[in-house]
Every structure is written in C-alpha cells, then in structure tokens.
C-alpha positions as CSV (number, residue, x, y, z in Angstrom):
1,X,149.9,228.4,-55.6
2,X,152.0,225.2,-55.5
3,X,155.1,225.2,-57.7
4,X,156.5,222.2,-59.5
5,X,160.1,221.2,-58.7
6,X,162.0,218.7,-61.0
7,X,164.4,216.3,-59.4
8,X,166.4,213.2,-60.6
9,X,165.8,210.1,-58.7
10,X,167.4,206.6,-58.9
11,X,166.0,203.2,-58.4
12,X,166.9,201.3,-55.4
13,X,168.3,197.9,-56.3
14,X,168.3,196.7,-52.7
15,X,165.9,197.4,-49.8
16,X,166.1,196.7,-46.0
17,X,167.8,198.3,-43.1
18,X,171.5,197.6,-44.2
19,X,170.8,199.0,-47.8
20,X,169.1,201.9,-46.5
21,X,172.2,202.6,-44.0
22,X,174.5,202.4,-47.1
23,X,172.3,204.7,-49.1
24,X,172.2,207.3,-46.3
25,X,175.9,207.1,-45.9
26,X,176.4,207.9,-49.6
27,X,174.3,211.1,-49.2
28,X,171.0,209.6,-50.4
29,X,167.6,209.4,-48.8
30,X,165.6,206.1,-49.3
31,X,162.1,206.7,-50.5
32,X,159.0,205.1,-52.1
33,X,156.6,206.2,-54.7
34,X,153.1,204.8,-54.4
35,X,149.6,205.5,-55.5
36,X,148.1,206.5,-58.9
37,X,146.8,203.0,-59.6
38,X,150.4,201.7,-60.1
39,X,152.7,199.5,-58.1
40,X,155.0,201.1,-55.5
41,X,158.7,201.8,-56.5
42,X,161.5,202.0,-54.3
43,X,163.8,204.9,-55.0
44,X,166.5,207.2,-53.6
45,X,166.9,210.9,-53.7
46,X,170.1,213.0,-53.4
47,X,169.8,214.5,-49.9
48,X,171.6,217.8,-50.6
49,X,169.6,218.5,-53.9
50,X,166.2,217.6,-52.3
51,X,166.8,219.8,-49.1
52,X,168.3,222.8,-51.0
53,X,165.1,222.7,-53.2
54,X,162.8,222.5,-50.2
55,X,164.6,225.4,-48.5
56,X,164.0,227.6,-51.4
57,X,160.2,226.6,-51.6
58,X,157.9,228.8,-49.4
59,X,154.9,226.4,-49.5
60,X,154.3,223.2,-47.4
61,X,152.8,221.2,-50.2
62,X,155.3,221.3,-53.2
63,X,154.8,219.2,-56.3
64,X,157.6,217.3,-57.5
65,X,158.3,216.0,-60.9
66,X,160.4,212.8,-60.3
67,X,162.5,211.9,-63.2
68,X,163.5,208.1,-63.3
69,X,165.3,207.3,-66.3
70,X,163.1,208.1,-69.3
71,X,159.9,208.2,-67.0
72,X,158.4,211.3,-65.4
73,X,155.8,211.3,-62.7
74,X,154.3,214.1,-60.5
75,X,154.2,213.5,-56.7
76,X,153.8,214.9,-53.4
77,X,155.5,214.2,-50.1
78,X,152.9,212.3,-47.9
79,X,155.4,211.4,-45.0
80,X,158.8,212.4,-44.1
81,X,160.6,210.2,-41.2
82,X,163.1,212.2,-39.3
83,X,165.7,210.7,-37.1
84,X,164.7,211.6,-33.4
85,X,168.4,212.6,-32.3
86,X,170.1,213.7,-35.5
87,X,167.0,215.2,-36.9
88,X,168.0,214.1,-40.4
89,X,165.6,213.0,-42.9
90,X,165.9,209.3,-43.1
91,X,162.9,208.1,-45.5
92,X,160.2,209.8,-47.7
93,X,157.1,208.5,-48.8
94,X,156.0,210.1,-52.2
95,X,152.4,209.7,-53.5
96,X,151.8,210.1,-57.2
97,X,149.3,212.9,-58.4
98,X,147.6,213.7,-61.6
99,X,147.5,217.3,-62.3
100,X,143.9,217.0,-63.5
101,X,142.6,215.2,-60.3
102,X,141.9,217.0,-57.1
103,X,143.9,216.1,-53.9
104,X,143.3,216.7,-50.4
105,X,145.9,218.7,-48.4
106,X,146.7,220.6,-45.2
107,X,147.3,224.3,-45.7
108,X,148.9,226.4,-42.9
109,X,147.2,229.8,-41.5
110,X,149.2,233.0,-40.9
111,X,147.8,235.7,-38.6
112,X,148.7,239.2,-39.9
113,X,148.2,242.6,-38.0
114,X,147.9,243.6,-34.4
115,X,144.3,243.1,-32.9
116,X,142.5,246.1,-31.6
117,X,141.6,244.0,-28.5
118,X,145.4,243.3,-27.9
119,X,146.4,247.0,-28.2
120,X,143.5,248.6,-26.2
121,X,141.8,246.0,-24.2
122,X,144.6,243.8,-22.8
123,X,143.6,240.7,-24.6
124,X,145.7,237.8,-26.0
125,X,145.2,235.8,-29.4
126,X,144.5,232.2,-28.9
127,X,145.7,230.6,-32.2
128,X,143.6,227.5,-31.8
129,X,143.9,225.8,-35.4
130,X,147.1,226.5,-37.4
131,X,146.0,224.7,-40.5
132,X,142.9,223.6,-42.5
133,X,142.3,220.7,-44.9
134,X,141.1,221.8,-48.4
135,X,140.6,220.0,-51.7
136,X,141.6,221.2,-55.1
137,X,143.9,220.6,-58.1
138,X,147.6,220.0,-57.4
139,X,148.4,223.3,-59.2
140,X,146.0,225.4,-57.2
141,X,147.2,224.4,-53.7
142,X,147.5,227.7,-51.7
143,X,151.0,228.3,-49.9
144,X,149.0,229.5,-46.9
145,X,145.9,231.4,-45.9
146,X,146.3,234.8,-44.2
147,X,143.8,236.0,-41.5
148,X,143.8,239.7,-40.8
149,X,143.0,240.1,-37.0
150,X,143.5,243.8,-36.9
151,X,139.8,244.6,-36.1
152,X,139.3,241.8,-33.6
153,X,138.1,242.7,-30.2
154,X,138.0,240.6,-26.8
155,X,135.3,237.9,-27.2
156,X,135.5,237.7,-31.1
157,X,136.9,234.8,-33.1
158,X,137.4,233.6,-36.6
159,X,136.1,230.5,-37.9
160,X,137.2,228.2,-41.0
161,X,134.4,229.3,-43.0
162,X,135.7,233.0,-42.8
163,X,138.8,232.1,-44.6
164,X,139.2,233.7,-48.3
165,X,139.4,230.6,-50.5
166,X,140.7,231.0,-54.1
167,X,138.6,229.8,-56.9
168,X,138.7,226.1,-57.2
169,X,139.7,225.4,-53.6
170,X,137.1,223.9,-51.4
171,X,137.2,223.7,-47.4
172,X,137.1,220.1,-46.0
173,X,135.8,219.6,-42.5
174,X,133.8,221.7,-40.0
175,X,133.2,225.2,-41.3
176,X,132.5,226.4,-37.7
177,X,136.0,225.1,-36.5
178,X,137.6,228.0,-34.6
179,X,140.9,229.3,-36.1
180,X,141.6,232.1,-33.5
181,X,139.9,233.8,-30.8
182,X,140.6,237.1,-28.8
183,X,140.5,236.3,-25.1
184,X,141.1,238.2,-21.9
185,X,144.6,238.6,-20.8
186,X,145.6,236.8,-17.6
187,X,148.3,237.7,-15.1
188,X,149.9,235.2,-12.6
189,X,150.5,236.6,-9.0
190,X,154.1,236.8,-9.6
191,X,154.0,238.7,-12.9
192,X,154.3,242.5,-13.5
193,X,151.5,244.6,-12.6
194,X,148.6,245.3,-15.0
195,X,149.6,247.6,-17.9
196,X,153.3,246.5,-18.2
197,X,153.0,242.9,-19.5
198,X,153.6,242.4,-23.2
199,X,150.4,241.0,-25.2
200,X,151.4,237.7,-26.6
201,X,149.9,234.8,-28.8
202,X,149.0,231.9,-26.8
203,X,151.0,229.0,-27.8
204,X,149.3,225.6,-28.1
205,X,150.7,222.2,-29.1
206,X,149.3,220.0,-31.7
207,X,148.0,217.6,-28.9
208,X,146.3,220.3,-27.2
209,X,144.6,221.6,-30.5
C-alpha cells in the first residue's frame, strides 16, 4: 500500500517565468498545491530531496506530507512537467488529499511467470493495458497489481475484472477491458526459421493502447 513521505517545502514569494528560472537555478522545483476546498498555494521543493525520496519509493502514487512552516497537508502529485531536452522536472502540481476521503488513481500492472502458450505453443503475450483506474482511500492505494500468466494458452486473455483487488479498492471503468492476451507468434520472411525465434512480449505505445 502507499507510503507517506514527509518533505519540507517553502512558499514562493514570486511567480512567473523569470522567478521560476531563478528557483530552478537554486536547485528548487516550482510547484503548486491545490484542491481540498482551499485556495491554491505556490511553493517550491528542494529538487535533490524530492528525487531521492521518489527513487526510494517503489509505488507510482506516493502520498506526501508537505510541511510549510507550522502547517501540514497531505498531497499527491497530479502532474509533473519534464523539460523535453534535459529531462529535468521543471514544475509539479500537488493535489491536497484527506486520508479519510477516497481518491481515484491509476495503478500499474505487472505480468509474472512465463505463459504455457509461450513455452509450448509458440505464442506471444500482447500486454494491451498496463494500468487500471481504481478508487480507494489514500492509504490503501496498491503499488501495483500482479497478473500471473503461467497457465495462459494461445487464444486466452485476462480482463480487468480478473484482477485480485484488496479490500476497500474498487475498480473504475470497464470490467471487460483486456489487460493481456496470448496470441499466435508471427515470423517475418527475413526472420529465423520457426522454432529458433525467442518469444517476446508485444510492445505497445500508450497511443496504440
């Protein structure tokens, strides 16, 4: 389940492109905190501290306890802007959350095991949807869902409703949405003959999904 990470933040006295540039040059990330029925607050976060925290966190939906002076507030990252060339984080949107109120989040899916159809039928796993949306309390957010594909044969598939959800976690969206399917392997004319090619997971971009 999701962990809570405590981090000190500072108010931003100035906003705008030039102020944000100075903030980044000083090792800070400009950010905003919104939601929870309160006004938005402009803050900045120490870049190294935040990134070190996130590297040590295995889930994709961490809960932060933002400490601003004598005020504490729980929040989640709802948007993180990344520079297209440097790949550095340049701005973060935090959304306030209450630990006793449910939130909707996307949770990643991991496939485990080697499918029977891959080992013996020459099939390939088509990983169609790599995340699902769920609703739950912030402290109940799963780090990921595991799908065991060991027994899958060619022509079979796994749907969202087949996921094992912890108590208190509710699936949002289409229960019949396909997560992964086992399809017949295909060889191009210039590939190695049948029986020598390595089975693989079909890669699919978000746009294609």
